[in-house]
C-alpha positions as CSV (number, residue, x, y, z in Angstrom):
1,X,-58.2,-28.8,-25.1
2,X,-57.7,-32.4,-23.9
3,X,-61.5,-32.8,-23.3
4,X,-62.2,-31.5,-26.8
5,X,-59.8,-34.0,-28.4
6,X,-61.3,-36.8,-26.3
7,X,-64.8,-35.7,-27.4
8,X,-63.7,-35.7,-31.0
9,X,-62.4,-39.3,-30.6
10,X,-65.7,-40.4,-29.2
11,X,-67.5,-38.8,-32.2
12,X,-65.2,-40.6,-34.6
13,X,-65.8,-43.9,-32.8
14,X,-69.6,-43.5,-33.0
15,X,-70.5,-41.6,-36.1
16,X,-67.7,-39.9,-38.0
17,X,-69.9,-39.1,-41.0
18,X,-72.3,-37.0,-39.0
19,X,-69.5,-34.5,-37.9
20,X,-67.4,-34.6,-41.1
21,X,-70.0,-34.4,-44.0
22,X,-67.3,-33.1,-46.4
23,X,-65.1,-36.1,-45.8
24,X,-68.1,-38.5,-45.9
25,X,-69.2,-37.0,-49.3
26,X,-65.8,-37.9,-50.8
27,X,-65.8,-41.3,-49.4
28,X,-62.9,-40.6,-47.0
29,X,-64.9,-41.2,-43.8
30,X,-67.5,-43.9,-43.4
31,X,-69.0,-45.2,-40.1
32,X,-69.0,-48.7,-41.4
33,X,-65.2,-48.8,-41.7
34,X,-64.4,-47.4,-38.3
35,X,-64.3,-50.3,-35.8
36,X,-64.3,-49.7,-32.0
37,X,-60.6,-50.7,-31.8
38,X,-59.6,-48.2,-34.5
39,X,-61.6,-45.4,-32.9
40,X,-60.0,-46.2,-29.5
41,X,-56.5,-46.0,-31.0
42,X,-57.2,-42.6,-32.6
43,X,-58.5,-41.2,-29.3
44,X,-55.3,-42.4,-27.5
45,X,-53.1,-40.8,-30.1
46,X,-55.0,-37.5,-29.9
47,X,-54.7,-37.5,-26.1
48,X,-50.9,-38.0,-26.2
49,X,-50.5,-35.2,-28.7
50,X,-52.6,-32.8,-26.7
51,X,-49.9,-31.8,-24.0
52,X,-47.3,-31.2,-26.6
53,X,-49.6,-29.0,-28.7
54,X,-50.5,-27.0,-25.5
55,X,-46.9,-26.4,-24.7
56,X,-46.2,-25.3,-28.2
57,X,-48.8,-22.6,-27.9
58,X,-47.2,-21.0,-24.8
59,X,-45.0,-17.9,-25.6
60,X,-41.2,-18.4,-25.0
61,X,-39.8,-16.1,-22.2
62,X,-37.7,-13.2,-23.5
63,X,-34.2,-12.9,-22.3
64,X,-32.0,-9.8,-22.5
65,X,-29.1,-9.8,-25.0
66,X,-26.6,-9.6,-22.1
67,X,-28.1,-12.6,-20.3
68,X,-28.2,-14.7,-23.5
69,X,-24.6,-13.8,-24.3
70,X,-23.5,-14.6,-20.7
71,X,-25.2,-18.0,-20.8
72,X,-22.7,-19.2,-23.4
73,X,-19.7,-18.7,-21.0
74,X,-21.3,-20.1,-17.8
75,X,-19.3,-23.1,-16.4
76,X,-21.3,-26.1,-15.4
77,X,-24.4,-25.3,-17.4
78,X,-26.1,-22.9,-14.9
79,X,-29.8,-22.4,-15.1
80,X,-31.1,-19.4,-17.0
81,X,-32.8,-18.1,-13.9
82,X,-29.5,-18.0,-12.0
83,X,-27.9,-16.2,-15.0
84,X,-30.6,-13.5,-15.0
85,X,-30.0,-12.7,-11.4
86,X,-26.2,-12.7,-11.7
87,X,-26.2,-10.6,-14.9
88,X,-27.2,-7.4,-12.9
89,X,-25.8,-5.8,-9.8
90,X,-27.6,-6.1,-6.5
91,X,-30.7,-4.0,-6.5
92,X,-30.8,-3.3,-10.3
93,X,-32.3,-6.5,-11.6
94,X,-35.3,-5.4,-13.8
95,X,-37.3,-8.4,-12.5
96,X,-36.6,-7.5,-8.8
97,X,-36.6,-3.7,-9.1
98,X,-39.3,-2.1,-6.9
99,X,-40.3,0.2,-9.7
100,X,-40.3,-2.5,-12.4
101,X,-44.0,-1.9,-13.1
102,X,-43.3,1.8,-13.9
103,X,-41.0,1.1,-16.8
104,X,-37.8,-0.5,-17.9
105,X,-34.5,0.2,-16.1
106,X,-32.0,2.3,-18.0
107,X,-29.4,0.0,-19.5
108,X,-26.6,2.6,-19.2
109,X,-27.3,2.9,-15.5
110,X,-27.1,-0.9,-15.1
111,X,-23.8,-1.2,-17.0
112,X,-22.3,1.8,-15.1
113,X,-23.2,0.2,-11.8
114,X,-21.8,-3.1,-12.9
115,X,-18.5,-1.6,-13.9
116,X,-18.1,0.3,-10.7
117,X,-18.8,-2.8,-8.7
118,X,-16.3,-4.8,-10.6
119,X,-13.7,-2.0,-10.2
120,X,-14.2,-2.0,-6.4
121,X,-13.6,-5.7,-6.2
122,X,-10.5,-5.7,-8.3
123,X,-8.9,-2.6,-6.8
124,X,-5.3,-3.3,-5.7
125,X,-4.4,-2.7,-2.1
126,X,-2.4,0.4,-1.2
127,X,1.3,-0.3,-1.0
128,X,3.2,1.4,1.8
129,X,6.8,2.2,1.3
130,X,9.3,0.6,3.6
131,X,10.9,2.9,6.2
132,X,14.4,3.9,5.2
133,X,17.1,6.1,6.9
134,X,20.4,7.5,5.9
135,X,22.8,8.4,8.7
136,X,26.1,10.4,8.7
137,X,28.0,9.3,11.8
138,X,31.4,9.3,13.4
139,X,33.0,7.0,15.9
140,X,35.9,7.5,18.3
141,X,38.0,5.5,20.7
142,X,37.6,5.8,24.5
143,X,39.4,2.7,25.6
144,X,40.3,-0.9,25.0
145,X,39.5,-4.4,26.3
146,X,40.5,-7.9,25.4
147,X,37.6,-9.8,23.9
148,X,38.9,-11.1,20.6
149,X,42.1,-9.0,20.1
150,X,45.4,-8.8,21.9
151,X,46.7,-5.3,21.2
152,X,45.6,-2.2,23.0
153,X,48.2,0.4,22.1
154,X,46.3,1.7,19.1
155,X,43.3,4.0,18.6
156,X,40.7,3.9,15.7
157,X,38.5,6.8,14.5
158,X,36.1,6.5,11.6
159,X,33.5,8.5,9.7
160,X,30.9,6.7,7.7
161,X,27.5,6.8,6.0
162,X,25.0,4.2,7.2
163,X,21.9,3.1,5.3
164,X,19.0,1.3,7.2
165,X,15.9,-0.2,5.7
166,X,13.0,-2.0,7.3
167,X,13.3,-5.4,5.5
168,X,12.1,-8.1,7.9
169,X,9.1,-6.6,9.6
170,X,9.1,-6.8,13.4
171,X,10.4,-9.2,16.1
172,X,10.1,-8.8,19.9
173,X,8.2,-5.5,19.2
174,X,11.3,-4.2,17.4
175,X,11.6,-3.0,13.8
176,X,14.0,-5.4,12.0
177,X,16.2,-3.4,9.6
178,X,18.9,-4.3,7.2
179,X,21.9,-2.1,7.9
180,X,25.0,-1.4,5.8
181,X,27.7,1.2,6.1
182,X,30.4,2.7,3.9
183,X,33.5,4.1,5.8
184,X,35.4,6.6,3.6
185,X,37.5,7.8,6.5
186,X,39.3,5.4,8.9
187,X,42.2,6.7,11.0
188,X,44.3,4.2,12.9
189,X,46.9,5.7,15.3
190,X,49.4,2.9,16.0
191,X,53.0,2.5,17.3
192,X,55.7,3.2,14.8
193,X,57.7,0.0,15.6
194,X,56.2,-3.2,17.2
195,X,57.0,-6.8,17.6
196,X,55.1,-9.7,16.1
197,X,52.4,-9.4,18.8
198,X,51.9,-5.7,18.3
199,X,53.7,-4.7,21.4
200,X,55.4,-1.2,20.9
201,X,59.1,-1.0,20.6
202,X,59.1,2.8,20.5
203,X,57.2,5.6,22.1
204,X,56.3,7.3,18.9
205,X,53.1,6.7,16.9
206,X,52.0,7.5,13.4
207,X,48.6,7.8,11.6
208,X,47.7,4.9,9.3
209,X,44.7,6.0,7.1
210,X,42.2,3.6,5.6
211,X,38.7,2.9,4.3
212,X,36.1,0.3,5.1
213,X,32.8,-1.2,4.2
214,X,30.2,-3.1,6.3
215,X,27.7,-4.7,3.8
216,X,26.0,-7.1,6.2
217,X,24.2,-5.7,9.2
218,X,21.1,-6.0,11.4
219,X,19.4,-3.2,13.4
220,X,16.6,-3.7,15.9
221,X,14.8,-0.5,16.7
222,X,12.1,-0.2,19.3
223,X,9.4,2.5,19.5
224,X,9.9,3.6,15.8
225,X,7.0,6.1,15.9
226,X,8.0,7.8,19.2
227,X,10.3,10.6,20.2
228,X,13.0,8.3,21.7
229,X,13.9,5.2,19.8
230,X,16.4,2.7,21.4
231,X,18.2,0.3,19.1
232,X,20.7,-2.6,18.9
233,X,23.0,-3.0,15.9
234,X,25.5,-5.5,14.6
235,X,27.5,-5.1,11.4
236,X,30.2,-7.1,9.6
237,X,32.7,-6.0,7.0
238,X,36.3,-5.2,6.2
239,X,38.9,-2.4,6.8
240,X,41.8,-1.7,4.5
241,X,44.7,0.4,5.6
242,X,47.6,2.1,3.7
243,X,50.1,0.4,6.0
244,X,50.2,-2.9,7.8
245,X,47.8,-2.5,10.7
246,X,48.7,-2.9,14.4
247,X,52.0,-4.6,13.8
248,X,55.0,-4.3,11.5
249,X,54.5,-7.9,10.2
250,X,50.6,-7.8,10.1
251,X,48.3,-7.4,7.1
252,X,46.8,-4.5,5.2
253,X,43.3,-6.0,5.0
254,X,41.4,-6.8,8.2
255,X,38.0,-8.3,9.0
256,X,35.8,-6.2,11.3
257,X,32.7,-6.6,13.5
258,X,30.7,-3.9,15.2
259,X,28.2,-4.6,18.0
260,X,26.5,-1.6,19.6
261,X,23.5,0.0,21.3
262,X,22.2,3.5,21.1
263,X,19.3,5.9,21.2
264,X,17.7,7.9,18.4
265,X,15.9,11.2,19.1
266,X,13.3,12.7,16.8
267,X,14.0,16.3,16.0
268,X,11.8,17.0,13.0
269,X,9.6,15.0,10.7
270,X,12.7,14.2,8.6
271,X,15.7,14.7,10.9
272,X,16.8,12.5,13.9
273,X,19.9,12.6,16.1
274,X,21.5,9.5,17.6
275,X,24.2,8.6,20.0
276,X,25.5,5.2,21.0
277,X,28.2,3.0,22.4
278,X,29.8,0.0,20.6
279,X,32.6,-2.5,20.5
280,X,34.6,-2.4,17.3
281,X,36.9,-5.4,16.6
282,X,39.2,-5.9,13.6
283,X,41.9,-8.4,12.9
284,X,43.4,-10.2,9.8
285,X,42.1,-13.7,10.8
286,X,45.7,-15.1,10.6
287,X,46.0,-14.6,6.9
288,X,49.6,-13.8,8.0
289,X,51.4,-15.2,11.0
290,X,51.2,-11.8,12.9
291,X,47.6,-11.1,14.0
292,X,47.4,-8.8,17.0
293,X,43.8,-7.8,16.7
294,X,42.2,-4.8,18.4
295,X,39.0,-4.3,20.4
296,X,38.0,-0.7,20.7
297,X,35.5,0.7,23.2
298,X,34.0,3.4,21.1
299,X,31.3,6.1,21.1
300,X,29.4,7.1,18.1
301,X,27.0,9.8,17.1
302,X,25.3,11.2,14.0
303,X,22.5,12.8,12.1
304,X,19.8,10.7,10.6
305,X,17.7,11.7,7.6
306,X,14.4,9.8,7.0
307,X,13.9,8.9,3.3
308,X,10.7,8.3,1.4
309,X,7.3,9.9,1.7
């Protein structure tokens, strides 16, 4: 094409009337009026216009509707070639399909594969429920010692419902559980008459009933998926009695702390049995002048039911 245009310019430069008789007949082209400089300028202009004319004759590549629509939302002005590759799932690009020469790829198949691939990437992880346990247990007195309290002439027996939940993961290979207990039954056997320190002034005793709650607790349980599961537990709360506890001049309300160890035995998939040993302390923290306090060496045992799936 360029050579033809250059040849046409050479003809115009030499003898335009010989190639364009119609124009020469009407007096539009005359060889006498075409100078060498004008002919050279015409040839240069035709050479510059030749590449643009050649490009205008090339057919524009066809793009699918999905690719053209996706090009509007591409950030950063991505190239169309990149867009065509990313518009189809791996292995289903019509341009790269091994059977592309046999015929077009089914659009429904392409869209279905794209939807399934997107669903696999956005699928949420499976959430596992935290391990939870509900225990019905009882505690009894087997002796006393002086750790925080002064009195040791009283005995305490309780019955409660404990709830344990794995809240803080693991530490030192132990399952870290939040523990709390409600004590609907608390029986304190204490002297009928005492002095300000809780020392008995009579040989008789009476039953002082009460209730309690331990809302704050921590249990560390090892080997949670085995048959025998040792644990350590600490709980804090309050005990409330119908009469002044431990001494005639003491208080009705008392703060309590339990520290213990034990073993849990798997019986069935849902049911466990556990036994343990613990120290139970309670006192009124000197909210009144008389604060004997009591440290009970206690045993405990109960049935554990595993909640959840």
